[in-house]
C-alpha positions in Angstrom: 102.5 56.8 -89.0 104.0 55.2 -85.9 104.4 51.5 -85.5 101.7 51.0 -82.8 102.3 47.3 -82.5 105.9 48.0 -81.5 104.9 50.6 -78.9 102.2 48.3 -77.6 104.6 45.4 -77.3 107.1 47.5 -75.4 104.4 48.6 -72.9 103.3 44.9 -72.5 106.9 43.8 -71.9 107.2 46.2 -69.0 103.9 44.9 -67.6 105.3 41.4 -67.9 108.5 42.4 -66.2 106.8 44.3 -63.4 108.4 42.7 -60.4 105.1 41.7 -58.7 103.5 40.3 -61.8 106.7 38.6 -62.9 107.2 36.9 -59.5 103.6 35.7 -59.6 104.2 34.0 -62.9 107.6 32.5 -62.1 108.5 32.9 -58.5 112.1 33.6 -57.5 113.4 34.6 -60.9 117.2 34.7 -61.2 117.0 38.5 -61.7 115.1 41.3 -60.1 114.1 44.5 -61.7 114.3 47.5 -59.4 111.7 50.3 -59.5 114.3 52.4 -61.3 114.6 49.8 -64.1 110.9 49.8 -64.6 110.6 53.6 -64.5 113.4 53.9 -67.1 111.6 51.4 -69.4 108.3 53.3 -69.0 110.1 56.5 -69.8 111.4 54.9 -73.0 107.9 53.8 -74.1 106.6 57.3 -73.3 109.4 58.6 -75.6 108.1 56.3 -78.4 104.5 57.6 -77.8 105.7 61.2 -78.0 107.2 60.5 -81.4 103.8 59.2 -82.6 101.6 61.9 -81.1 100.4 64.0 -84.1 99.7 67.3 -82.3 103.1 69.0 -82.0 102.6 70.9 -78.7 101.2 67.8 -77.1 104.0 65.6 -78.4 106.5 68.0 -76.8 104.7 67.7 -73.5 104.8 63.9 -73.7 108.6 64.1 -74.6 109.3 66.4 -71.6 107.6 64.0 -69.3 109.6 61.2 -70.7 112.8 63.1 -70.1 111.8 63.9 -66.5 111.0 60.3 -65.9 114.3 59.1 -67.4 116.3 61.7 -65.4 114.7 60.6 -62.1 115.1 56.9 -63.0 118.7 57.4 -63.9 119.3 59.2 -60.6 117.7 56.3 -58.8 119.8 53.8 -60.6 123.0 55.7 -59.6 121.8 56.2 -56.0 121.1 52.5 -55.6 124.4 51.4 -57.1 126.3 48.9 -55.1 129.4 46.9 -55.8 128.4 43.9 -57.9 125.2 45.4 -59.2 124.6 45.4 -62.9 122.4 47.9 -64.8 121.2 45.0 -67.0 120.3 42.0 -64.9 121.7 38.6 -66.0 119.4 36.8 -68.4 118.7 33.1 -68.1 119.5 32.4 -71.7 122.6 33.3 -73.8 122.4 37.0 -74.8 123.3 38.9 -76.9 123.1 36.4 -79.7 121.8 36.3 -83.2 118.3 37.4 -83.8 116.0 34.4 -84.0 114.6 33.9 -87.4 111.0 33.6 -86.2 111.0 37.2 -84.9 111.2 38.3 -88.5 108.6 35.8 -89.8 105.8 36.7 -87.3 105.9 40.5 -87.7 102.5 42.0 -88.1 101.6 42.5 -91.8 99.7 45.6 -92.9 96.1 44.9 -93.7 94.1 46.1 -96.7 92.4 48.8 -94.6 93.3 52.4 -94.5 94.6 53.7 -91.1 92.4 56.0 -89.2 94.9 58.5 -87.7 92.5 59.7 -84.9 91.9 56.1 -83.8 95.7 55.5 -83.7 95.9 58.6 -81.4 93.2 57.1 -79.2 95.3 53.9 -79.0 98.3 56.0 -78.0 96.2 57.6 -75.2 95.2 54.1 -74.1 98.8 53.0 -73.9 99.6 56.1 -71.8 96.9 55.0 -69.3 98.4 51.5 -69.2 101.8 53.0 -68.6 100.4 55.1 -65.7 99.7 51.8 -63.9 103.3 50.7 -64.4 105.0 53.6 -62.7 105.5 53.6 -59.0 105.3 57.4 -58.9 102.0 59.1 -58.0 103.2 62.2 -59.8 104.1 60.4 -63.1 100.8 58.3 -62.8 98.8 61.5 -62.7 100.8 63.2 -65.5 100.5 60.2 -67.8 96.7 60.0 -67.2 96.4 63.7 -67.9 98.4 63.5 -71.1 96.3 60.5 -72.1 93.1 62.6 -71.7 94.7 65.4 -73.7 95.7 63.1 -76.6 92.3 61.5 -76.6 90.6 64.9 -76.5 92.6 66.2 -79.4 91.9 63.1 -81.5 88.2 63.1 -80.6 87.6 66.3 -82.6 88.2 64.4 -85.9 87.5 60.8 -84.9 84.0 60.4 -86.4 84.8 62.3 -89.5 88.0 60.2 -90.1 86.0 56.9 -89.7 83.4 58.1 -92.2 86.1 59.0 -94.7 88.5 56.1 -94.0 88.5 54.9 -97.7 88.7 51.2 -96.9 87.4 49.2 -99.8 86.1 45.6 -99.8 88.6 42.9 -100.6 88.7 41.2 -104.0 86.7 38.0 -103.9 88.5 34.7 -104.3 88.7 33.5 -107.9 86.1 30.8 -108.7 87.2 27.3 -108.3 87.6 25.1 -111.3 85.2 22.3 -111.2 86.9 18.9 -111.1 85.7 16.6 -113.8 85.4 12.9 -112.8 85.3 10.5 -115.7 
C-alpha cells in the first residue's frame, strides 16, 4: 500500500510554504513562492495520491487532474519568467548537501496492526480536501473536493466490513520481571 505518511508530509509541507502562512510564521523570508510554485507542488502531491487510490478508474481521474494542474502551473512559471528569476528559490541553508542522519532515524515504523485499506482510502480523500484549500484555482478546488468525495464514497462501501475483519491481534505481554533478592 502507499506510504500515507509520505503523502501527508508532502501536503503539510505545501501548507507550511503557502506564502500567507509562511509569512505569518517568519515575516519577510528570503524567498517567496509564487502561486505557480505552490500549484506545481500541489499537482505533485495529487500525483502521489493518484498512485495510492485503489479504484483504477478513479486513480486515472486523479492522475488526469494532476497532469492538468502541472501543465497550468508550468505555463504560469514560464509566463512569469523574468531575468534573474529562479525556479527553485534560494534556501537559507546550504543545499543540496548530505542527507541528515536524523531523517533516517525518525522514520515512522510500522505498527503491529493490520492496515485497513478502506480507511487509508478515506485518509487519501481527506488529503485531497486539504489540497483543495492550498490551490488558488476555484476550478481545481472544486475538482479536488469532488474527487475526494468520490474516493471516500468508493471506500465507504467496504469500510465497516474491513474494520470488522482487520485481523489485528493483541500484543504479546511484557515478560514477567525477575524479583530482586535483597540479602
